[in-house]
C-alpha positions as CSV (number, residue, x, y, z in Angstrom):
1,X,12.5,-10.7,-8.9
2,X,8.5,-11.0,-9.5
3,X,5.3,-10.0,-7.8
4,X,2.7,-12.4,-8.0
5,X,-1.0,-12.6,-7.0
6,X,-1.9,-16.2,-5.8
7,X,-5.1,-17.7,-7.5
8,X,-6.5,-18.1,-4.0
9,X,-6.8,-14.5,-3.5
10,X,-8.7,-13.9,-6.7
11,X,-10.9,-16.9,-5.8
12,X,-11.9,-14.6,-2.6
13,X,-11.5,-11.1,-4.3
14,X,-12.2,-11.5,-8.3
15,X,-12.3,-7.9,-8.6
16,X,-9.1,-7.0,-6.9
17,X,-6.9,-5.0,-9.4
18,X,-3.4,-3.8,-7.9
19,X,-1.2,-1.7,-9.4
20,X,2.4,-1.5,-9.3
21,X,5.1,1.2,-9.3
22,X,9.0,-0.2,-9.9
23,X,11.5,2.4,-8.9
24,X,15.1,1.9,-9.9
25,X,18.0,4.2,-8.9
26,X,16.1,6.6,-6.9
27,X,17.3,9.1,-4.4
28,X,14.9,8.9,-1.2
29,X,17.3,10.9,1.4
30,X,16.5,14.1,0.5
31,X,13.0,15.7,1.1
32,X,11.8,18.6,-1.7
33,X,10.6,21.5,0.4
34,X,7.6,21.0,-2.0
35,X,6.3,17.7,-0.6
36,X,5.1,18.6,2.6
37,X,2.9,21.3,0.8
38,X,1.6,18.6,-1.4
39,X,0.8,16.2,1.7
40,X,-1.0,19.3,3.4
41,X,-3.1,20.0,0.2
42,X,-4.2,16.1,0.1
43,X,-5.2,16.2,3.5
44,X,-7.0,19.5,2.9
45,X,-8.9,17.9,-0.2
46,X,-9.7,14.9,2.1
47,X,-11.4,17.0,5.1
48,X,-13.8,18.4,2.3
49,X,-14.6,15.1,1.1
50,X,-15.0,13.5,4.7
51,X,-16.9,15.9,7.1
52,X,-17.8,13.0,9.4
53,X,-15.0,11.3,10.3
54,X,-17.0,9.2,12.8
55,X,-19.5,8.0,10.1
56,X,-16.2,6.9,7.7
57,X,-17.0,3.5,7.9
58,X,-20.1,4.3,5.4
59,X,-18.2,6.0,3.2
60,X,-18.2,3.7,0.0
61,X,-14.5,2.8,-0.6
62,X,-13.8,2.3,3.0
63,X,-17.1,0.3,3.2
64,X,-15.6,-2.1,0.8
65,X,-12.4,-2.3,2.3
66,X,-14.3,-3.4,5.6
67,X,-15.8,-6.2,3.7
68,X,-12.9,-7.0,2.2
69,X,-11.3,-7.7,5.8
70,X,-14.2,-9.3,6.8
71,X,-14.0,-11.7,4.1
72,X,-10.7,-13.4,5.0
73,X,-11.3,-13.4,9.1
74,X,-10.0,-10.4,10.4
75,X,-12.2,-7.9,12.5
76,X,-12.2,-4.4,10.6
77,X,-13.3,-2.6,14.0
78,X,-9.8,-3.8,15.8
79,X,-7.9,-3.7,12.7
80,X,-8.9,-1.3,10.3
81,X,-8.1,-1.0,6.5
82,X,-4.9,1.2,5.8
83,X,-7.2,3.8,3.9
84,X,-9.5,3.7,6.8
85,X,-6.9,4.5,9.5
86,X,-5.4,6.8,7.3
87,X,-8.4,9.0,6.3
88,X,-9.7,9.2,9.8
89,X,-6.7,10.3,11.5
90,X,-6.6,13.0,8.8
91,X,-10.4,14.0,8.6
92,X,-10.2,14.3,12.4
93,X,-7.6,17.0,11.9
94,X,-4.3,15.3,12.1
95,X,-1.2,15.8,10.2
96,X,0.5,12.8,8.7
97,X,4.4,12.7,9.6
98,X,7.0,13.5,6.8
99,X,9.2,9.7,6.6
100,X,10.7,9.8,3.5
101,X,9.9,10.8,0.2
102,X,8.8,7.6,-1.2
103,X,6.5,7.1,1.8
104,X,5.1,10.8,1.7
105,X,4.6,10.7,-1.8
106,X,2.4,7.7,-1.5
107,X,0.8,9.0,1.1
108,X,-0.5,11.9,-1.2
109,X,-1.8,9.5,-3.8
110,X,-3.5,7.4,-1.1
111,X,-5.4,10.5,0.3
112,X,-6.0,12.1,-2.8
113,X,-7.6,9.1,-4.7
114,X,-8.9,7.0,-1.4
115,X,-6.8,4.1,-2.1
116,X,-4.6,1.7,0.1
117,X,-1.0,2.1,-1.1
118,X,2.3,0.9,0.4
119,X,6.0,-0.1,-0.5
120,X,8.8,-2.5,-0.1
121,X,12.6,-2.0,-0.5
122,X,13.2,-4.6,-3.3
123,X,16.9,-4.8,-1.8
124,X,15.7,-6.2,1.4
125,X,13.5,-8.4,-0.2
126,X,14.3,-12.3,-1.0
127,X,12.9,-14.2,-4.0
128,X,9.4,-13.4,-5.5
129,X,7.0,-11.1,-3.6
130,X,3.6,-12.9,-3.3
131,X,0.0,-11.5,-2.4
132,X,-1.4,-14.5,-0.8
133,X,-3.3,-16.4,1.9
134,X,-1.3,-17.4,5.2
135,X,-0.8,-20.4,6.5
136,X,0.2,-18.9,10.0
137,X,3.5,-20.1,10.5
138,X,5.4,-17.2,8.6
139,X,7.5,-14.9,10.6
140,X,6.7,-11.1,10.6
141,X,8.4,-8.2,12.6
142,X,6.3,-5.2,12.3
143,X,8.0,-1.7,12.2
144,X,9.0,-0.4,15.4
145,X,9.3,-3.8,17.2
146,X,11.7,-7.0,17.7
147,X,8.8,-9.2,18.4
148,X,7.4,-11.9,15.7
149,X,3.8,-11.5,15.3
150,X,2.9,-14.0,12.6
151,X,-0.1,-13.7,10.9
152,X,-3.6,-15.7,11.4
153,X,-4.3,-18.8,9.3
154,X,-6.1,-17.4,6.0
155,X,-5.1,-13.8,6.5
156,X,-4.3,-11.7,3.2
157,X,-0.6,-11.3,3.2
158,X,2.5,-9.9,1.0
159,X,5.3,-12.6,1.6
160,X,8.9,-13.2,0.2
161,X,11.0,-16.4,0.5
162,X,11.8,-15.0,4.3
163,X,8.6,-14.2,5.3
164,X,5.7,-11.8,5.6
165,X,6.5,-8.4,4.5
166,X,3.0,-6.7,4.8
167,X,0.0,-8.1,6.8
168,X,-3.6,-7.7,6.1
169,X,-3.0,-6.1,2.6
170,X,-1.8,-3.0,3.3
171,X,-2.5,-2.8,7.1
172,X,1.1,-3.5,8.8
173,X,4.4,-3.3,7.2
174,X,7.6,-5.1,8.0
175,X,10.7,-3.6,9.7
176,X,12.8,-5.8,7.6
177,X,11.7,-4.5,4.1
178,X,10.2,-1.1,4.8
179,X,11.4,2.0,2.7
180,X,13.6,3.9,4.3
181,X,16.4,6.6,3.2
182,X,18.6,4.4,2.2
183,X,16.3,2.6,-0.1
184,X,17.5,2.8,-3.8
185,X,15.5,0.3,-5.4
186,X,11.6,-0.1,-4.5
187,X,7.9,-1.4,-5.7
188,X,4.9,0.6,-4.2
189,X,1.6,-1.1,-4.7
190,X,-2.1,0.6,-4.9
191,X,-4.8,-1.9,-4.0
192,X,-8.3,-1.5,-5.3
193,X,-11.7,-3.1,-5.1
194,X,-14.8,-1.7,-6.4
195,X,-16.3,0.8,-6.2
196,X,-13.0,2.1,-7.0
197,X,-12.9,1.4,-10.7
198,X,-9.7,0.5,-13.4
199,X,-9.9,4.1,-14.3
200,X,-9.7,5.3,-11.3
201,X,-7.0,3.3,-10.2
202,X,-5.0,4.0,-13.6
203,X,-5.1,7.9,-12.7
204,X,-3.8,7.1,-9.1
205,X,-0.9,5.0,-10.4
206,X,0.1,7.4,-13.1
207,X,0.2,10.3,-10.5
208,X,2.6,8.2,-8.2
209,X,4.4,7.2,-11.3
210,X,5.1,11.0,-12.0
211,X,5.5,12.2,-8.6
212,X,8.3,9.8,-7.9
213,X,10.0,10.7,-11.5
214,X,10.1,14.2,-10.2
215,X,10.8,14.1,-6.8
216,X,13.3,10.8,-6.6
217,X,14.4,10.6,-9.7
218,X,15.4,6.8,-11.1
219,X,13.9,4.7,-13.8
220,X,9.8,4.2,-12.9
221,X,7.9,1.9,-14.7
222,X,4.2,0.8,-14.0
223,X,1.5,-1.8,-14.7
224,X,-1.7,-3.4,-13.1
225,X,-2.3,-6.6,-12.2
226,X,-5.6,-8.7,-11.8
227,X,-6.8,-12.2,-12.3
228,X,-5.7,-12.2,-15.9
229,X,-2.6,-10.7,-15.5
230,X,-1.2,-11.9,-12.1
231,X,2.4,-11.6,-12.3
232,X,4.8,-9.1,-13.4
233,X,8.7,-8.9,-13.2
234,X,10.3,-6.6,-11.4
235,X,13.9,-7.1,-13.2
236,X,15.3,-5.3,-16.1
């Protein structure tokens, strides 16, 4: 199994870099009592950085992802990027719910480093995972629904051999491959475009790898994909 980024993505977004953390044999069922504190602390730090939630669109990282979404035809005012939606919720005083260790830990990293992060259960994926542009016919059923909501033609999606597993980069997750307490093998994805630098992505990637190892165990490996290195095996 590979995770691959299609050349069409780099034609639109040549500076995109994607960090991946592949987790094998993890335990995602028991939440450590330390994880809620890490999440609450990350929320606190973000609120010190973002003091005007209504002006969040002007924050450099959020503004950059607004432009990325416009570039593939999405309306970021109607469908805000994952980092915009997550940051706004927290900046306005909301707390993120505890879901399961992998999700909670990637939310910690997302808030601390202001990067979009998501993840998939590898045992529920079929064939390779590809970040690509949709043809508009791919099936997609989001978390919390049984209704097929296929992407628009030209929309950025993650897909496998059965259909879409995440829409609009990390905007909406599929029900079929979402991380659950039963997840044993997973891939976590961190996306970055300027002004987020490669060094900043590496820092976020390293922290996520360390947190997963500490709290979930298993074997954890990571790498960065870009236009020079657009694919990586997730089998070993």
